[in-house]
PDB file of N, CA, C and O in Angstrom, chain B, residues numbered from 101:
ATOM      1  N   UNK B 101       0.856  -1.178   0.000  1.00  0.00           N
ATOM      2  CA  UNK B 101       0.000   0.000   0.000  1.00  0.00           C
ATOM      3  C   UNK B 101       0.901   1.240   0.000  1.00  0.00           C
ATOM      4  O   UNK B 101       1.848   1.324   0.782  1.00  0.00           O
ATOM      5  N   UNK B 102       0.605   2.189  -0.870  1.00  0.00           N
ATOM      6  CA  UNK B 102       1.411   3.408  -0.955  1.00  0.00           C
ATOM      7  C   UNK B 102       1.119   4.323   0.242  1.00  0.00           C
ATOM      8  O   UNK B 102       0.108   4.164   0.926  1.00  0.00           O
ATOM      9  N   UNK B 103       2.012   5.274   0.479  1.00  0.00           N
ATOM     10  CA  UNK B 103       1.811   6.225   1.565  1.00  0.00           C
ATOM     11  C   UNK B 103       0.535   7.029   1.337  1.00  0.00           C
ATOM     12  O   UNK B 103      -0.209   7.296   2.280  1.00  0.00           O
ATOM     13  N   UNK B 104       0.280   7.415   0.088  1.00  0.00           N
ATOM     14  CA  UNK B 104      -0.926   8.170  -0.246  1.00  0.00           C
ATOM     15  C   UNK B 104      -2.186   7.371   0.090  1.00  0.00           C
ATOM     16  O   UNK B 104      -3.152   7.922   0.619  1.00  0.00           O
ATOM     17  N   UNK B 105      -2.174   6.091  -0.216  1.00  0.00           N
ATOM     18  CA  UNK B 105      -3.327   5.239   0.108  1.00  0.00           C
ATOM     19  C   UNK B 105      -3.497   5.121   1.619  1.00  0.00           C
ATOM     20  O   UNK B 105      -4.620   5.111   2.122  1.00  0.00           O
ATOM     21  N   UNK B 106      -2.391   5.033   2.336  1.00  0.00           N
ATOM     22  CA  UNK B 106      -2.456   4.939   3.795  1.00  0.00           C
ATOM     23  C   UNK B 106      -3.038   6.220   4.391  1.00  0.00           C
ATOM     24  O   UNK B 106      -3.918   6.166   5.250  1.00  0.00           O
ATOM     25  N   UNK B 107      -2.545   7.368   3.933  1.00  0.00           N
ATOM     26  CA  UNK B 107      -3.059   8.656   4.416  1.00  0.00           C
ATOM     27  C   UNK B 107      -4.542   8.783   4.097  1.00  0.00           C
ATOM     28  O   UNK B 107      -5.314   9.269   4.924  1.00  0.00           O
ATOM     29  N   UNK B 108      -4.944   8.357   2.922  1.00  0.00           N
ATOM     30  CA  UNK B 108      -6.341   8.458   2.491  1.00  0.00           C
ATOM     31  C   UNK B 108      -7.280   7.644   3.373  1.00  0.00           C
ATOM     32  O   UNK B 108      -8.462   7.969   3.486  1.00  0.00           O
ATOM     33  N   UNK B 109      -6.764   6.593   3.995  1.00  0.00           N
ATOM     34  CA  UNK B 109      -7.594   5.773   4.886  1.00  0.00           C
ATOM     35  C   UNK B 109      -8.114   6.591   6.066  1.00  0.00           C
ATOM     36  O   UNK B 109      -9.141   6.244   6.648  1.00  0.00           O
ATOM     37  N   UNK B 110      -7.424   7.664   6.424  1.00  0.00           N
ATOM     38  CA  UNK B 110      -7.804   8.478   7.575  1.00  0.00           C
ATOM     39  C   UNK B 110      -8.567   9.751   7.196  1.00  0.00           C
ATOM     40  O   UNK B 110      -8.824  10.603   8.046  1.00  0.00           O
ATOM     41  N   UNK B 111      -8.924   9.872   5.922  1.00  0.00           N
ATOM     42  CA  UNK B 111      -9.636  11.062   5.436  1.00  0.00           C
ATOM     43  C   UNK B 111     -10.936  11.297   6.213  1.00  0.00           C
ATOM     44  O   UNK B 111     -11.179  12.411   6.677  1.00  0.00           O
ATOM     45  N   UNK B 112     -11.753  10.287   6.356  1.00  0.00           N
ATOM     46  CA  UNK B 112     -13.052  10.449   7.031  1.00  0.00           C
ATOM     47  C   UNK B 112     -12.884  10.814   8.504  1.00  0.00           C
ATOM     48  O   UNK B 112     -13.665  11.597   9.044  1.00  0.00           O
ATOM     49  N   UNK B 113     -11.870  10.252   9.154  1.00  0.00           N
ATOM     50  CA  UNK B 113     -11.619  10.605  10.554  1.00  0.00           C
ATOM     51  C   UNK B 113     -11.274  12.091  10.660  1.00  0.00           C
ATOM     52  O   UNK B 113     -11.768  12.780  11.552  1.00  0.00           O
ATOM     53  N   UNK B 114     -10.437  12.580   9.762  1.00  0.00           N
ATOM     54  CA  UNK B 114     -10.086  14.004   9.732  1.00  0.00           C
ATOM     55  C   UNK B 114     -11.345  14.836   9.493  1.00  0.00           C
ATOM     56  O   UNK B 114     -11.589  15.811  10.204  1.00  0.00           O
ATOM     57  N   UNK B 115     -12.132  14.459   8.509  1.00  0.00           N
ATOM     58  CA  UNK B 115     -13.338  15.215   8.162  1.00  0.00           C
ATOM     59  C   UNK B 115     -14.312  15.254   9.331  1.00  0.00           C
ATOM     60  O   UNK B 115     -14.894  16.299   9.622  1.00  0.00           O
ATOM     61  N   UNK B 116     -14.489  14.135   9.995  1.00  0.00           N
ATOM     62  CA  UNK B 116     -15.398  14.055  11.145  1.00  0.00           C
ATOM     63  C   UNK B 116     -14.895  14.926  12.292  1.00  0.00           C
ATOM     64  O   UNK B 116     -15.679  15.621  12.937  1.00  0.00           O
ATOM     65  N   UNK B 117     -13.607  14.889  12.541  1.00  0.00           N
ATOM     66  CA  UNK B 117     -13.021  15.633  13.665  1.00  0.00           C
ATOM     67  C   UNK B 117     -13.204  17.138  13.538  1.00  0.00           C
ATOM     68  O   UNK B 117     -13.404  17.822  14.542  1.00  0.00           O
ATOM     69  N   UNK B 118     -13.140  17.657  12.335  1.00  0.00           N
ATOM     70  CA  UNK B 118     -13.204  19.119  12.155  1.00  0.00           C
ATOM     71  C   UNK B 118     -14.555  19.603  11.620  1.00  0.00           C
ATOM     72  O   UNK B 118     -14.743  20.807  11.445  1.00  0.00           O
ATOM     73  N   UNK B 119     -15.482  18.711  11.360  1.00  0.00           N
ATOM     74  CA  UNK B 119     -16.789  19.089  10.804  1.00  0.00           C
ATOM     75  C   UNK B 119     -17.491  20.187  11.612  1.00  0.00           C
ATOM     76  O   UNK B 119     -18.089  21.078  11.009  1.00  0.00           O
ATOM     77  N   UNK B 120     -17.443  20.161  12.939  1.00  0.00           N
ATOM     78  CA  UNK B 120     -18.112  21.240  13.689  1.00  0.00           C
ATOM     79  C   UNK B 120     -17.503  22.622  13.463  1.00  0.00           C
ATOM     80  O   UNK B 120     -18.133  23.626  13.796  1.00  0.00           O
ATOM     81  N   UNK B 121     -16.320  22.696  12.919  1.00  0.00           N
ATOM     82  CA  UNK B 121     -15.610  23.962  12.707  1.00  0.00           C
ATOM     83  C   UNK B 121     -15.638  24.408  11.246  1.00  0.00           C
ATOM     84  O   UNK B 121     -14.871  25.290  10.860  1.00  0.00           O
ATOM     85  N   UNK B 122     -16.509  23.813  10.428  1.00  0.00           N
ATOM     86  CA  UNK B 122     -16.579  24.178   9.012  1.00  0.00           C
ATOM     87  C   UNK B 122     -16.678  25.692   8.846  1.00  0.00           C
ATOM     88  O   UNK B 122     -17.489  26.352   9.496  1.00  0.00           O
ATOM     89  N   UNK B 123     -15.837  26.227   7.964  1.00  0.00           N
ATOM     90  CA  UNK B 123     -15.817  27.664   7.702  1.00  0.00           C
ATOM     91  C   UNK B 123     -14.865  28.432   8.599  1.00  0.00           C
ATOM     92  O   UNK B 123     -14.574  29.600   8.339  1.00  0.00           O
ATOM     93  N   UNK B 124     -14.376  27.791   9.649  1.00  0.00           N
ATOM     94  CA  UNK B 124     -13.485  28.448  10.610  1.00  0.00           C
ATOM     95  C   UNK B 124     -12.024  28.299  10.223  1.00  0.00           C
ATOM     96  O   UNK B 124     -11.645  27.405   9.466  1.00  0.00           O
ATOM     97  N   UNK B 125     -11.210  29.207  10.768  1.00  0.00           N
ATOM     98  CA  UNK B 125      -9.769  29.059  10.672  1.00  0.00           C
ATOM     99  C   UNK B 125      -9.311  28.222  11.859  1.00  0.00           C
ATOM    100  O   UNK B 125      -9.787  28.394  12.981  1.00  0.00           O
ATOM    101  N   UNK B 126      -8.377  27.310  11.589  1.00  0.00           N
ATOM    102  CA  UNK B 126      -7.807  26.475  12.647  1.00  0.00           C
ATOM    103  C   UNK B 126      -6.303  26.401  12.462  1.00  0.00           C
ATOM    104  O   UNK B 126      -5.802  26.410  11.338  1.00  0.00           O
ATOM    105  N   UNK B 127      -5.599  26.329  13.563  1.00  0.00           N
ATOM    106  CA  UNK B 127      -4.166  26.104  13.501  1.00  0.00           C
ATOM    107  C   UNK B 127      -3.917  24.597  13.422  1.00  0.00           C
ATOM    108  O   UNK B 127      -4.809  23.796  13.699  1.00  0.00           O
ATOM    109  N   UNK B 128      -2.711  24.229  13.046  1.00  0.00           N
ATOM    110  CA  UNK B 128      -2.360  22.818  13.003  1.00  0.00           C
ATOM    111  C   UNK B 128      -2.527  22.196  14.383  1.00  0.00           C
ATOM    112  O   UNK B 128      -2.997  21.064  14.494  1.00  0.00           O
ATOM    113  N   UNK B 129      -2.151  22.911  15.429  1.00  0.00           N
ATOM    114  CA  UNK B 129      -2.281  22.390  16.794  1.00  0.00           C
ATOM    115  C   UNK B 129      -3.746  22.125  17.145  1.00  0.00           C
ATOM    116  O   UNK B 129      -4.055  21.111  17.771  1.00  0.00           O
ATOM    117  N   UNK B 130      -4.642  23.017  16.753  1.00  0.00           N
ATOM    118  CA  UNK B 130      -6.073  22.813  17.015  1.00  0.00           C
ATOM    119  C   UNK B 130      -6.602  21.622  16.236  1.00  0.00           C
ATOM    120  O   UNK B 130      -7.386  20.829  16.759  1.00  0.00           O
ATOM    121  N   UNK B 131      -6.177  21.496  14.994  1.00  0.00           N
ATOM    122  CA  UNK B 131      -6.597  20.356  14.170  1.00  0.00           C
ATOM    123  C   UNK B 131      -6.078  19.062  14.767  1.00  0.00           C
ATOM    124  O   UNK B 131      -6.816  18.083  14.873  1.00  0.00           O
ATOM    125  N   UNK B 132      -4.799  19.054  15.161  1.00  0.00           N
ATOM    126  CA  UNK B 132      -4.213  17.853  15.767  1.00  0.00           C
ATOM    127  C   UNK B 132      -4.984  17.437  17.013  1.00  0.00           C
ATOM    128  O   UNK B 132      -5.227  16.249  17.221  1.00  0.00           O
ATOM    129  N   UNK B 133      -5.368  18.398  17.839  1.00  0.00           N
ATOM    130  CA  UNK B 133      -6.124  18.090  19.057  1.00  0.00           C
ATOM    131  C   UNK B 133      -7.497  17.498  18.718  1.00  0.00           C
ATOM    132  O   UNK B 133      -7.932  16.540  19.358  1.00  0.00           O
ATOM    133  N   UNK B 134      -8.171  18.057  17.728  1.00  0.00           N
ATOM    134  CA  UNK B 134      -9.483  17.543  17.320  1.00  0.00           C
ATOM    135  C   UNK B 134      -9.364  16.131  16.754  1.00  0.00           C
ATOM    136  O   UNK B 134     -10.188  15.268  17.054  1.00  0.00           O
ATOM    137  N   UNK B 135      -8.352  15.901  15.945  1.00  0.00           N
ATOM    138  CA  UNK B 135      -8.157  14.586  15.327  1.00  0.00           C
ATOM    139  C   UNK B 135      -7.770  13.551  16.377  1.00  0.00           C
ATOM    140  O   UNK B 135      -8.137  12.382  16.254  1.00  0.00           O
ATOM    141  N   UNK B 136      -7.037  13.960  17.405  1.00  0.00           N
ATOM    142  CA  UNK B 136      -6.642  13.033  18.470  1.00  0.00           C
ATOM    143  C   UNK B 136      -7.858  12.484  19.212  1.00  0.00           C
ATOM    144  O   UNK B 136      -7.781  11.407  19.804  1.00  0.00           O
ATOM    145  N   UNK B 137      -8.980  13.206  19.189  1.00  0.00           N
ATOM    146  CA  UNK B 137     -10.212  12.703  19.804  1.00  0.00           C
ATOM    147  C   UNK B 137     -10.839  11.585  18.982  1.00  0.00           C
ATOM    148  O   UNK B 137     -11.615  10.787  19.507  1.00  0.00           O
ATOM    149  N   UNK B 138     -10.507  11.525  17.696  1.00  0.00           N
ATOM    150  CA  UNK B 138     -11.073  10.525  16.787  1.00  0.00           C
ATOM    151  C   UNK B 138     -10.096   9.379  16.532  1.00  0.00           C
ATOM    152  O   UNK B 138     -10.496   8.218  16.452  1.00  0.00           O
ATOM    153  N   UNK B 139      -8.828   9.712  16.406  1.00  0.00           N
ATOM    154  CA  UNK B 139      -7.778   8.714  16.160  1.00  0.00           C
ATOM    155  C   UNK B 139      -6.888   8.688  17.396  1.00  0.00           C
ATOM    156  O   UNK B 139      -6.097   9.606  17.614  1.00  0.00           O
ATOM    157  N   UNK B 140      -7.010   7.658  18.190  1.00  0.00           N
ATOM    158  CA  UNK B 140      -6.315   7.611  19.478  1.00  0.00           C
ATOM    159  C   UNK B 140      -4.886   7.084  19.388  1.00  0.00           C
ATOM    160  O   UNK B 140      -4.157   7.127  20.379  1.00  0.00           O
ATOM    161  N   UNK B 141      -4.476   6.595  18.238  1.00  0.00           N
ATOM    162  CA  UNK B 141      -3.155   5.980  18.109  1.00  0.00           C
ATOM    163  C   UNK B 141      -2.090   7.041  17.842  1.00  0.00           C
ATOM    164  O   UNK B 141      -2.054   7.601  16.746  1.00  0.00           O
ATOM    165  N   UNK B 142      -1.212   7.337  18.824  1.00  0.00           N
ATOM    166  CA  UNK B 142      -0.192   8.370  18.614  1.00  0.00           C
ATOM    167  C   UNK B 142       0.782   8.048  17.484  1.00  0.00           C
ATOM    168  O   UNK B 142       1.347   8.963  16.884  1.00  0.00           O
ATOM    169  N   UNK B 143       0.987   6.779  17.185  1.00  0.00           N
ATOM    170  CA  UNK B 143       1.878   6.405  16.079  1.00  0.00           C
ATOM    171  C   UNK B 143       1.289   6.846  14.746  1.00  0.00           C
ATOM    172  O   UNK B 143       2.032   7.224  13.840  1.00  0.00           O
ATOM    173  N   UNK B 144      -0.020   6.805  14.615  1.00  0.00           N
ATOM    174  CA  UNK B 144      -0.690   7.270  13.392  1.00  0.00           C
ATOM    175  C   UNK B 144      -0.679   8.795  13.351  1.00  0.00           C
ATOM    176  O   UNK B 144      -0.395   9.391  12.312  1.00  0.00           O
ATOM    177  N   UNK B 145      -0.983   9.414  14.466  1.00  0.00           N
ATOM    178  CA  UNK B 145      -1.075  10.875  14.522  1.00  0.00           C
ATOM    179  C   UNK B 145       0.223  11.580  14.167  1.00  0.00           C
ATOM    180  O   UNK B 145       0.196  12.694  13.645  1.00  0.00           O
ATOM    181  N   UNK B 146       1.354  10.952  14.440  1.00  0.00           N
ATOM    182  CA  UNK B 146       2.629  11.613  14.193  1.00  0.00           C
ATOM    183  C   UNK B 146       2.922  11.828  12.716  1.00  0.00           C
ATOM    184  O   UNK B 146       3.761  12.667  12.387  1.00  0.00           O
ATOM    185  N   UNK B 147       2.268  11.106  11.814  1.00  0.00           N
ATOM    186  CA  UNK B 147       2.540  11.310  10.384  1.00  0.00           C
ATOM    187  C   UNK B 147       1.315  11.758   9.595  1.00  0.00           C
ATOM    188  O   UNK B 147       1.342  11.747   8.365  1.00  0.00           O
ATOM    189  N   UNK B 148       0.241  12.152  10.281  1.00  0.00           N
ATOM    190  CA  UNK B 148      -0.911  12.745   9.601  1.00  0.00           C
ATOM    191  C   UNK B 148      -0.803  14.267   9.684  1.00  0.00           C
ATOM    192  O   UNK B 148      -0.518  14.821  10.745  1.00  0.00           O
ATOM    193  N   UNK B 149      -1.034  14.935   8.554  1.00  0.00           N
ATOM    194  CA  UNK B 149      -0.896  16.384   8.507  1.00  0.00           C
ATOM    195  C   UNK B 149      -2.091  16.998   7.778  1.00  0.00           C
ATOM    196  O   UNK B 149      -2.552  16.443   6.782  1.00  0.00           O
ATOM    197  N   UNK B 150      -2.601  18.144   8.262  1.00  0.00           N
ATOM    198  CA  UNK B 150      -3.689  18.816   7.557  1.00  0.00           C
ATOM    199  C   UNK B 150      -3.321  19.153   6.111  1.00  0.00           C
ATOM    200  O   UNK B 150      -4.176  19.133   5.226  1.00  0.00           O
ATOM    201  N   UNK B 151      -2.051  19.460   5.879  1.00  0.00           N
ATOM    202  CA  UNK B 151      -1.628  19.839   4.528  1.00  0.00           C
ATOM    203  C   UNK B 151      -1.793  18.702   3.525  1.00  0.00           C
ATOM    204  O   UNK B 151      -1.764  18.938   2.317  1.00  0.00           O
ATOM    205  N   UNK B 152      -1.966  17.476   4.004  1.00  0.00           N
ATOM    206  CA  UNK B 152      -2.222  16.346   3.104  1.00  0.00           C
ATOM    207  C   UNK B 152      -3.663  16.312   2.611  1.00  0.00           C
ATOM    208  O   UNK B 152      -4.012  15.487   1.766  1.00  0.00           O
ATOM    209  N   UNK B 153      -4.500  17.200   3.133  1.00  0.00           N
ATOM    210  CA  UNK B 153      -5.932  17.206   2.810  1.00  0.00           C
ATOM    211  C   UNK B 153      -6.387  18.586   2.343  1.00  0.00           C
ATOM    212  O   UNK B 153      -7.503  19.006   2.651  1.00  0.00           O
ATOM    213  N   UNK B 154      -5.535  19.292   1.606  1.00  0.00           N
ATOM    214  CA  UNK B 154      -5.808  20.679   1.209  1.00  0.00           C
ATOM    215  C   UNK B 154      -6.281  20.818  -0.236  1.00  0.00           C
ATOM    216  O   UNK B 154      -5.884  20.061  -1.123  1.00  0.00           O
ATOM    217  N   UNK B 155      -7.131  21.800  -0.435  1.00  0.00           N
ATOM    218  CA  UNK B 155      -7.636  22.102  -1.775  1.00  0.00           C
ATOM    219  C   UNK B 155      -6.603  22.844  -2.608  1.00  0.00           C
ATOM    220  O   UNK B 155      -6.641  22.788  -3.837  1.00  0.00           O
ATOM    221  N   UNK B 156      -5.678  23.541  -1.948  1.00  0.00           N
ATOM    222  CA  UNK B 156      -4.742  24.398  -2.665  1.00  0.00           C
ATOM    223  C   UNK B 156      -3.276  24.093  -2.357  1.00  0.00           C
ATOM    224  O   UNK B 156      -2.403  24.929  -2.586  1.00  0.00           O
ATOM    225  N   UNK B 157      -3.017  22.918  -1.847  1.00  0.00           N
ATOM    226  CA  UNK B 157      -1.650  22.558  -1.465  1.00  0.00           C
ATOM    227  C   UNK B 157      -1.540  21.041  -1.505  1.00  0.00           C
ATOM    228  O   UNK B 157      -2.527  20.334  -1.299  1.00  0.00           O
ATOM    229  N   UNK B 158      -0.347  20.549  -1.770  1.00  0.00           N
ATOM    230  CA  UNK B 158      -0.155  19.103  -1.781  1.00  0.00           C
ATOM    231  C   UNK B 158       1.257  18.771  -1.326  1.00  0.00           C
ATOM    232  O   UNK B 158       2.169  19.591  -1.429  1.00  0.00           O
ATOM    233  N   UNK B 159       1.416  17.580  -0.833  1.00  0.00           N
ATOM    234  CA  UNK B 159       2.704  17.043  -0.410  1.00  0.00           C
ATOM    235  C   UNK B 159       2.905  15.712  -1.108  1.00  0.00           C
ATOM    236  O   UNK B 159       1.951  15.136  -1.631  1.00  0.00           O
ATOM    237  N   UNK B 160       4.128  15.219  -1.123  1.00  0.00           N
ATOM    238  CA  UNK B 160       4.351  13.848  -1.582  1.00  0.00           C
ATOM    239  C   UNK B 160       3.574  12.921  -0.654  1.00  0.00           C
ATOM    240  O   UNK B 160       3.672  13.037   0.567  1.00  0.00           O
ATOM    241  N   UNK B 161       2.816  12.016  -1.222  1.00  0.00           N
ATOM    242  CA  UNK B 161       2.047  11.070  -0.426  1.00  0.00           C
ATOM    243  C   UNK B 161       0.794  11.653   0.189  1.00  0.00           C
ATOM    244  O   UNK B 161       0.278  11.103   1.162  1.00  0.00           O
ATOM    245  N   UNK B 162       0.285  12.762  -0.355  1.00  0.00           N
ATOM    246  CA  UNK B 162      -0.922  13.397   0.182  1.00  0.00           C
ATOM    247  C   UNK B 162      -2.146  12.513  -0.054  1.00  0.00           C
ATOM    248  O   UNK B 162      -2.118  11.588  -0.866  1.00  0.00           O
ATOM    249  N   UNK B 163      -3.199  12.812   0.661  1.00  0.00           N
ATOM    250  CA  UNK B 163      -4.475  12.117   0.500  1.00  0.00           C
ATOM    251  C   UNK B 163      -4.983  12.302  -0.928  1.00  0.00           C
ATOM    252  O   UNK B 163      -4.637  13.269  -1.606  1.00  0.00           O
ATOM    253  N   UNK B 164      -5.791  11.375  -1.359  1.00  0.00           N
ATOM    254  CA  UNK B 164      -6.392  11.461  -2.698  1.00  0.00           C
ATOM    255  C   UNK B 164      -7.288  12.682  -2.850  1.00  0.00           C
ATOM    256  O   UNK B 164      -7.602  13.082  -3.972  1.00  0.00           O
ATOM    257  N   UNK B 165      -7.706  13.283  -1.729  1.00  0.00           N
ATOM    258  CA  UNK B 165      -8.573  14.465  -1.785  1.00  0.00           C
ATOM    259  C   UNK B 165      -7.809  15.746  -2.114  1.00  0.00           C
ATOM    260  O   UNK B 165      -8.411  16.742  -2.515  1.00  0.00           O
ATOM    261  N   UNK B 166      -6.479  15.723  -1.946  1.00  0.00           N
ATOM    262  CA  UNK B 166      -5.674  16.934  -2.131  1.00  0.00           C
ATOM    263  C   UNK B 166      -5.897  17.527  -3.518  1.00  0.00           C
ATOM    264  O   UNK B 166      -5.885  16.823  -4.527  1.00  0.00           O
ATOM    265  N   UNK B 167      -6.100  18.832  -3.537  1.00  0.00           N
ATOM    266  CA  UNK B 167      -6.323  19.608  -4.750  1.00  0.00           C
ATOM    267  C   UNK B 167      -7.559  19.148  -5.526  1.00  0.00           C
ATOM    268  O   UNK B 167      -7.584  19.192  -6.756  1.00  0.00           O
ATOM    269  N   UNK B 168      -8.593  18.701  -4.779  1.00  0.00           N
ATOM    270  CA  UNK B 168      -9.870  18.332  -5.391  1.00  0.00           C
ATOM    271  C   UNK B 168     -11.001  18.996  -4.603  1.00  0.00           C
ATOM    272  O   UNK B 168     -10.767  19.654  -3.590  1.00  0.00           O
ATOM    273  N   UNK B 169     -12.218  18.811  -5.085  1.00  0.00           N
ATOM    274  CA  UNK B 169     -13.408  19.319  -4.388  1.00  0.00           C
ATOM    275  C   UNK B 169     -13.695  18.551  -3.103  1.00  0.00           C
ATOM    276  O   UNK B 169     -14.554  18.963  -2.324  1.00  0.00           O
ATOM    277  N   UNK B 170     -13.003  17.456  -2.866  1.00  0.00           N
ATOM    278  CA  UNK B 170     -13.216  16.637  -1.670  1.00  0.00           C
ATOM    279  C   UNK B 170     -12.238  16.972  -0.546  1.00  0.00           C
ATOM    280  O   UNK B 170     -12.246  16.319   0.498  1.00  0.00           O
ATOM    281  N   UNK B 171     -11.401  17.978  -0.752  1.00  0.00           N
ATOM    282  CA  UNK B 171     -10.429  18.380   0.263  1.00  0.00           C
ATOM    283  C   UNK B 171     -11.149  18.863   1.519  1.00  0.00           C
ATOM    284  O   UNK B 171     -12.292  19.316   1.461  1.00  0.00           O
ATOM    285  N   UNK B 172     -10.470  18.759   2.636  1.00  0.00           N
ATOM    286  CA  UNK B 172     -11.036  19.150   3.923  1.00  0.00           C
ATOM    287  C   UNK B 172     -10.628  20.572   4.298  1.00  0.00           C
ATOM    288  O   UNK B 172     -11.377  21.279   4.973  1.00  0.00           O
ATOM    289  N   UNK B 173      -9.450  20.988   3.863  1.00  0.00           N
ATOM    290  CA  UNK B 173      -8.895  22.285   4.254  1.00  0.00           C
ATOM    291  C   UNK B 173      -8.477  23.120   3.048  1.00  0.00           C
ATOM    292  O   UNK B 173      -8.246  22.609   1.952  1.00  0.00           O
ATOM    293  N   UNK B 174      -8.393  24.411   3.296  1.00  0.00           N
ATOM    294  CA  UNK B 174      -7.773  25.351   2.369  1.00  0.00           C
ATOM    295  C   UNK B 174      -6.626  25.970   3.160  1.00  0.00           C
ATOM    296  O   UNK B 174      -6.853  26.584   4.202  1.00  0.00           O
ATOM    297  N   UNK B 175      -5.416  25.818   2.680  1.00  0.00           N
ATOM    298  CA  UNK B 175      -4.250  26.325   3.407  1.00  0.00           C
ATOM    299  C   UNK B 175      -4.190  27.838   3.282  1.00  0.00           C
ATOM    300  O   UNK B 175      -4.144  28.377   2.176  1.00  0.00           O
ATOM    301  N   UNK B 176      -4.191  28.511   4.411  1.00  0.00           N
ATOM    302  CA  UNK B 176      -4.120  29.965   4.455  1.00  0.00           C
ATOM    303  C   UNK B 176      -2.669  30.417   4.537  1.00  0.00           C
ATOM    304  O   UNK B 176      -2.270  31.381   3.883  1.00  0.00           O
ATOM    305  N   UNK B 177      -1.901  29.729   5.329  1.00  0.00           N
ATOM    306  CA  UNK B 177      -0.479  30.003   5.522  1.00  0.00           C
ATOM    307  C   UNK B 177       0.129  28.871   6.318  1.00  0.00           C
ATOM    308  O   UNK B 177      -0.567  27.922   6.680  1.00  0.00           O
ATOM    309  N   UNK B 178       1.390  28.955   6.590  1.00  0.00           N
ATOM    310  CA  UNK B 178       2.064  27.878   7.311  1.00  0.00           C
ATOM    311  C   UNK B 178       1.376  27.632   8.653  1.00  0.00           C
ATOM    312  O   UNK B 178       1.366  28.504   9.522  1.00  0.00           O
ATOM    313  N   UNK B 179       0.808  26.453   8.812  1.00  0.00           N
ATOM    314  CA  UNK B 179       0.165  26.070  10.064  1.00  0.00           C
ATOM    315  C   UNK B 179      -1.217  26.629  10.280  1.00  0.00           C
ATOM    316  O   UNK B 179      -1.768  26.483  11.371  1.00  0.00           O
ATOM    317  N   UNK B 180      -1.811  27.276   9.263  1.00  0.00           N
ATOM    318  CA  UNK B 180      -3.164  27.862   9.398  1.00  0.00           C
ATOM    319  C   UNK B 180      -4.026  27.391   8.228  1.00  0.00           C
ATOM    320  O   UNK B 180      -3.618  27.458   7.068  1.00  0.00           O
ATOM    321  N   UNK B 181      -5.231  26.912   8.562  1.00  0.00           N
ATOM    322  CA  UNK B 181      -6.106  26.306   7.561  1.00  0.00           C
ATOM    323  C   UNK B 181      -7.551  26.763   7.788  1.00  0.00           C
ATOM    324  O   UNK B 181      -7.978  26.986   8.920  1.00  0.00           O
ATOM    325  N   UNK B 182      -8.287  26.895   6.688  1.00  0.00           N
ATOM    326  CA  UNK B 182      -9.740  27.098   6.773  1.00  0.00           C
ATOM    327  C   UNK B 182     -10.379  25.735   6.534  1.00  0.00           C
ATOM    328  O   UNK B 182     -10.022  25.026   5.593  1.00  0.00           O
ATOM    329  N   UNK B 183     -11.319  25.382   7.389  1.00  0.00           N
ATOM    330  CA  UNK B 183     -12.030  24.108   7.245  1.00  0.00           C
ATOM    331  C   UNK B 183     -13.115  24.288   6.193  1.00  0.00           C
ATOM    332  O   UNK B 183     -13.960  25.177   6.302  1.00  0.00           O
ATOM    333  N   UNK B 184     -13.082  23.444   5.182  1.00  0.00           N
ATOM    334  CA  UNK B 184     -14.058  23.530   4.085  1.00  0.00           C
ATOM    335  C   UNK B 184     -15.311  22.738   4.403  1.00  0.00           C
ATOM    336  O   UNK B 184     -16.238  22.698   3.594  1.00  0.00           O
TER     337      UNK B 184
END
C-alpha cells in the first residue's frame, strides 16, 4: 500500500473531527487536538498532517482528496487552515 493510500484511509476521521468547525480558521495544533479525539493511536497521529488534505496545497504522499473538491482544508499560511 502506498503512503498516499495509507493517508487516504484516515480522510473520514479528519473530516469528522473538524466538521463542527466548518468555515473556521484552525491552527495545526487545534486540528491535531481535534483529530486526536477521533484517532487515538499516537503512532498514526505523528505522520498525519492537515496539509495532506488541502484544496490548494499538496505534499508527496498526500491524501487522494488533495487539490480536489473533496479536500477538507484550504491552506491559508504555514500552520493555518480554513475548514471547508
